[in-house]
C-alpha positions as CSV (number, residue, x, y, z in Angstrom):
1,K,-96.6,1.7,91.7
2,A,-96.8,1.7,95.5
3,H,-97.8,-1.9,95.5
4,I,-94.8,-2.9,93.4
5,Q,-92.4,-0.8,95.4
6,G,-93.9,-2.4,98.7
7,N,-93.3,-5.9,97.3
8,L,-89.9,-5.0,96.3
9,N,-89.2,-3.5,100.0
10,M,-90.7,-6.9,101.4
11,G,-87.9,-8.7,99.5
12,Q,-89.7,-10.1,96.5
13,S,-87.5,-10.2,93.5
14,R,-88.2,-8.8,90.1
15,K,-88.5,-12.3,88.6
16,D,-91.2,-13.1,91.3
17,L,-93.1,-10.1,90.4
18,L,-93.0,-10.7,86.7
19,N,-94.2,-14.3,87.2
20,I,-97.2,-12.8,89.2
21,I,-98.0,-10.3,86.4
22,A,-97.9,-13.0,83.8
23,A,-100.3,-15.2,85.9
24,L,-102.7,-12.1,86.1
25,I,-102.9,-11.6,82.3
26,P,-106.1,-13.6,81.9
27,Y,-107.8,-11.4,84.6
28,I,-106.4,-8.1,84.0
29,G,-105.7,-8.1,80.2
30,Y,-102.5,-7.7,78.1
31,P,-102.5,-3.9,78.2
32,R,-102.8,-3.5,81.9
33,A,-100.0,-6.2,82.3
34,L,-97.7,-4.2,80.0
35,N,-98.4,-1.1,82.0
36,A,-97.4,-3.1,85.2
37,I,-94.3,-4.3,83.5
38,A,-93.4,-0.8,82.6
39,V,-93.8,0.3,86.2
40,L,-91.7,-2.7,87.5
41,D,-88.9,-1.7,84.9
42,S,-89.0,1.8,86.0
43,L,-88.5,0.9,89.7
44,T,-85.9,-2.0,89.1
45,L,-83.8,-0.9,86.1
């Protein structure tokens, strides 16, 4: 959560972070990617 908030504070958009999470799916797995998207949603919506 802190890393996502830090990236948002540095000016990255929600779309940029979603693209990064999507690119990481093969490495971190789908369940962790869903968790990351849920955290991103909680901070941006």
